[in-house]
C-alpha positions in Angstrom: 13.2 -5.2 14.2 16.7 -4.1 14.1 18.7 -2.8 11.6 20.4 -5.1 10.3 17.3 -7.5 9.7 15.7 -4.7 8.4 18.6 -4.2 5.5 18.5 -7.5 4.8 14.7 -7.5 4.1 15.3 -4.5 2.0 18.3 -6.1 -0.1 15.8 -9.2 -0.8 12.3 -7.0 -2.0 15.2 -5.2 -5.2 13.6 -6.3 -7.9 15.2 -8.3 -10.6 14.6 -8.3 -14.6 15.0 -6.7 -18.2 13.2 -4.2 -19.2 12.5 -2.9 -22.7 11.5 0.3 -22.6 13.0 4.2 -23.2 12.2 6.9 -25.6 14.2 7.5 -28.8 14.6 10.8 -29.9 10.5 12.1 -29.7 9.7 8.5 -30.5 8.1 7.6 -26.9 7.8 3.7 -25.9 10.4 2.4 -28.3 12.7 -0.3 -26.4 15.6 -0.2 -24.8 17.0 -3.0 -22.5 17.6 -1.8 -18.8 18.7 -4.6 -16.4 17.7 -4.2 -12.5 20.2 -7.1 -10.8 18.7 -9.1 -8.2 21.6 -8.8 -5.3 21.3 -10.4 -1.7 23.7 -9.3 1.1 25.8 -12.1 1.9 26.2 -12.7 5.6 26.1 -10.6 8.4 29.8 -9.3 8.1 30.4 -5.8 7.9 33.7 -4.4 6.7 35.4 -0.9 7.8 36.7 1.6 5.0 37.2 5.1 6.6 34.2 6.6 7.8 32.5 3.6 5.6 30.6 0.4 7.2 29.5 -1.9 4.4 28.5 -5.1 3.4 28.8 -7.3 0.2 26.0 -8.6 -1.8 26.5 -11.7 -3.7 27.5 -10.0 -7.0 30.8 -8.7 -5.5 29.4 -5.1 -5.4 28.6 -3.6 -1.6 26.0 -1.5 0.0 27.4 1.2 2.7 25.6 0.9 6.2 26.8 3.7 8.0 28.7 7.2 7.4 30.7 8.1 10.6 32.6 10.5 9.5 31.7 14.7 9.9 32.9 16.0 6.5 30.5 18.9 5.3 31.0 17.8 1.9 30.7 14.0 1.0 31.3 12.2 -1.8 30.5 9.0 -2.3 33.4 6.7 -3.9 32.7 4.5 -7.4 34.6 1.8 -5.6 35.6 0.6 -1.5 38.1 -1.6 -1.1 37.9 -2.7 -5.1 34.1 -3.5 -4.9 31.8 -1.4 -6.2 29.2 0.5 -4.5 25.4 -0.4 -5.5 23.7 1.5 -2.5 23.7 3.1 0.5 21.5 1.0 3.6 18.9 1.6 5.4 19.8 4.9 7.6 23.3 5.4 6.5 23.9 9.0 7.0 20.5 9.8 9.5 21.0 12.6 11.4 24.3 13.2 10.6 24.2 16.9 11.8 27.3 18.4 9.8 26.2 16.8 6.3 25.8 20.3 3.8 26.3 19.0 0.5 26.6 15.2 -0.9 28.0 13.9 -4.7 26.4 9.9 -5.4 28.5 7.8 -6.9 28.0 7.0 -10.6 27.7 3.2 -10.0 25.1 3.8 -7.1 21.4 2.2 -8.3 19.8 2.3 -5.1 19.2 4.5 -1.6 17.6 2.7 0.8 15.1 4.1 3.5 16.0 7.0 5.6 19.6 7.2 4.3 19.7 10.8 4.5 16.6 11.5 7.0 17.1 14.5 9.4 20.5 15.5 8.1 19.4 19.0 8.9 22.4 20.8 7.5 22.1 18.7 4.0 21.5 21.4 1.1 22.8 19.9 -1.9 22.9 16.2 -3.2 23.5 15.5 -7.2 22.6 12.5 -8.3 24.2 10.0 -10.9 22.2 8.6 -13.9 22.5 5.0 -12.7 19.9 5.5 -9.7 16.3 4.1 -10.3 15.4 3.6 -6.5 14.8 5.5 -3.8 13.0 4.6 -0.6 11.0 6.1 1.5 11.6 8.8 3.5 15.2 9.2 2.2 16.0 12.8 2.1 12.9 14.0 4.7 13.7 16.8 7.3 16.3 17.9 5.0 16.7 21.5 3.8 17.4 20.2 -0.1 14.2 18.4 0.0 12.0 21.2 2.0 13.8 23.5 0.0 11.8 21.9 -3.5 9.0 24.1 -4.5 8.1 22.3 -7.9 4.7 20.2 -7.8 6.9 16.7 -9.3 10.1 16.4 -7.8 11.9 14.5 -10.2 15.5 13.4 -9.6 18.3 11.4 -11.5 17.0 9.5 -14.0 13.5 10.0 -14.2 12.6 9.3 -10.7 9.8 10.8 -8.8 10.6 11.1 -5.4 7.7 13.7 -3.9 4.2 15.1 -5.3 3.7 18.4 -4.1 1.6 19.7 -5.8 -2.4 20.1 -5.1 -4.3 18.6 -7.9 -6.2 15.6 -6.9 -6.4 14.1 -10.0 -2.7 13.2 -11.3 -1.3 12.5 -14.8 2.6 11.1 -14.3 4.7 12.9 -16.1 5.9 11.7 -19.1 10.0 11.8 -17.9 9.1 10.1 -15.0 10.3 6.4 -15.0 10.1 5.2 -11.5 8.4 6.4 -8.3 9.4 6.2 -5.1 6.6 7.0 -1.8 6.0 9.9 -3.9 2.3 9.8 -3.1 1.9 8.2 0.4 -0.5 9.3 3.0 -1.8 11.9 0.2 -4.5 13.4 2.0 -6.8 13.5 -1.2 -5.6 11.6 -3.7 -8.7 10.4 -6.0 -7.1 9.6 -9.4 -3.4 9.1 -10.6 -2.5 7.6 -14.5 0.9 7.1 -15.6 2.5 7.0 -19.1 4.7 4.7 -21.1 8.1 5.2 -19.8 6.8 4.5 -16.0 8.9 1.3 -15.8 8.5 0.6 -11.5 6.5 1.5 -8.5 8.6 1.7 -5.8 7.7 0.5 -2.2 4.8 2.9 -0.7 4.4 5.0 -3.5 0.5 5.4 -3.3 0.3 3.8 0.5 -2.7 4.4 2.8 -4.8 7.0 0.5 -8.3 6.0 1.6 -9.7 9.0 -1.4 -7.8 7.2 -4.3 -10.8 5.6 -6.5 -8.8 5.3 -10.1 -5.5 3.8 -10.7 -4.1 3.1 -14.9 -1.1 2.0 -14.5 1.6 2.4 -17.5 1.4 -0.4 -20.0 5.5 -1.0 -19.3 5.4 -1.1 -15.7 7.2 -3.9 -14.6 7.2 -4.4 -10.9 4.4 -3.1 -8.2 7.1 -2.7 -4.8 5.6 -3.6 -1.8 3.2 -1.6 0.2 2.9 0.1 -3.0 -1.1 0.6 -2.4 -1.6 -0.8 1.2 -4.6 1.1 2.8 -6.0 2.8 -0.7 -9.7 1.3 0.8 -11.7 2.4 -1.7 -10.3 1.7 -4.5 -12.9 -0.4 -6.3 -10.2 -2.5 -9.1 -7.3 -2.6 -10.7 -6.0 -4.0 -14.1 -2.0 -4.8 -14.1 0.0 -4.4 -16.9 1.2 -7.4 -19.2 4.8 -6.5 -18.3 4.6 -6.7 -14.7 6.6 -9.7 -13.3 6.1 -9.5 -9.6 3.8 -8.2 -6.9 5.6 -6.9 -4.0 4.5 -8.2 -0.3 1.7 -6.6 1.2 1.0 -4.4 -2.5 -2.5 -4.9 -2.0 -3.2 -5.1 1.4 -6.5 -3.8 3.2 -7.8 -2.8 -0.1 -11.3 -3.4 1.5 -13.5 -2.4 -1.2 -11.2 -4.4 -4.4 -13.7 -6.2 -5.9 -12.2 -6.8 -9.2 -8.1 -7.6 -10.3 -6.8 -8.6 -13.2 -3.7 -9.5 -13.7 -1.8 -9.4 -16.8 0.0 -12.1 -18.8 3.7 -12.1 -17.0 3.1 -11.9 -13.2 5.7 -14.4 -11.8 5.2 -13.7 -8.2 2.3 -12.9 -5.6 4.4 -11.1 -2.4 2.9 -12.4 0.9 0.0 -10.7 2.2 -0.5 -9.0 -1.4 -4.3 -9.0 -1.5 -4.5 -9.9 2.2 -8.2 -8.7 3.8 -9.6 -7.6 0.3 -12.6 -8.5 2.3 -14.8 -7.5 -1.0 -12.7 -9.4 -4.1 -15.2 -11.3 -6.0 -12.9 -11.5 -9.4 -9.3 -12.5 -10.2 -7.8 -13.2 -13.2 -4.4 -15.1 -12.9 -1.7 -15.7 -15.5 -0.2 -19.1 -17.0 3.3 -17.2 -15.4 2.3 -17.5 -12.4 5.0 -19.4 -10.3 4.5 -18.2 -6.9 1.7 -17.7 -4.4 3.4 -16.8 -1.6 1.8 -17.6 2.2 -1.3 -15.4 2.7 -1.4 -13.5 -0.1 -5.4 -13.7 -0.4 -6.1 -14.4 3.2 -9.3 -13.4 4.4 -10.5 -12.4 0.8 -14.0 -13.8 2.2 -16.1 -12.7 -1.2 -13.6 -14.1 -3.3 -15.8 -16.6 -5.9 -14.4 -16.9 -9.2 -10.9 -17.2 -10.6 -9.8 -16.9 -14.1 -6.4 -18.7 -14.4 -4.8 -18.9 -18.0 -3.0 -22.0 -17.1 -4.6 -25.9 -16.8 -5.3 -27.4 -13.8 -2.3 -29.3 -13.8 -0.3 -26.1 -13.8 -2.6 -24.6 -10.7 -2.2 -27.9 -8.5 1.5 -27.6 -9.3 1.7 -23.3 -7.3 0.8 -25.3 -4.3 -1.2 -23.1 -2.4 -1.2 -23.8 1.4 -4.1 -22.9 4.3 -2.9 -19.5 4.2 -4.6 -19.1 0.8 -8.0 -20.8 1.6 -10.2 -18.1 0.2 -8.2 -18.6 -3.3 -8.2 -22.5 -2.7 -11.9 -22.7 -2.5 -13.4 -19.9 -5.2 -14.3 -21.7 -8.6 -11.7 -21.3 -10.8 -11.8 -21.5 -14.8 -9.1 -23.1 -16.0 -7.3 -21.9 -20.0 -9.4 -18.6 -19.4 -8.2 -15.1 -19.7 -11.3 -13.6 -17.8 -13.4 -13.2 -21.1 -14.8 -9.5 -20.9 -15.9 -8.6 -17.8 
């Protein structure tokens, strides 16, 4: 897969929605609107401004896709050619050996995977407060990240960038709102519990952790990213909170011991391969809000026998499940049900 294709794929994975949650004073969980815009890159065209190469999103903002400069200290501008800079793209600064410090602009919202990876002189990073998503390995192999000694590396306005602690039973700190690929490939994590302030579980957040046995998602989580729990082989069950609207591609792929999945009242979309190879999955609860089940979302779920669906039979048929989800189609479905007290 070439870099341009990856950029388009990542753009399509950007979460969307209106989130209601925040801490006001000492009161945790009081509502505050937070908007995560939907953005897609317009076509293949790239543009150059000084040392920056960029692409334009369909809302008129832009993403920096490459930096060719050699300055040791870089301040990412708020605007380029009159357009607001909202994203730094895949590997945009990767392996820049002269970059020592970077100040990220206030309008920046997302940093894609490997954006600053292997910048071997990078020792200082200043984050803006509008940032909510940092892709996997965005700062890997940088002195800045290597120099962090705290258990929880939290940046910007509550992004958990890395977990470096030794505990196998983790409670996510209250100040965390967004979880990046902080726990990916953790060698021994057994249990994780999230509080009320967590809004997003990002791509690869808990991927490839075969020891993981218990996950308590926060009640205000709105989206679960691609590959978030991929390869968590022995995870036995998962309850998706009522505010979650999207479950990303491969989110629970190859969770071979997953037997019971209960989705909350707001899930609209389940991504492709989201539960593929969940070969022991027996029971599944789906809400009436469901609008799309992508191809192969439940492929090779050979044991799936009972589906509790919140909508009517007519709504179920309208989902248009195809042959790639034959396990789901052939399971016994109970309509207008929330799954009872299983």
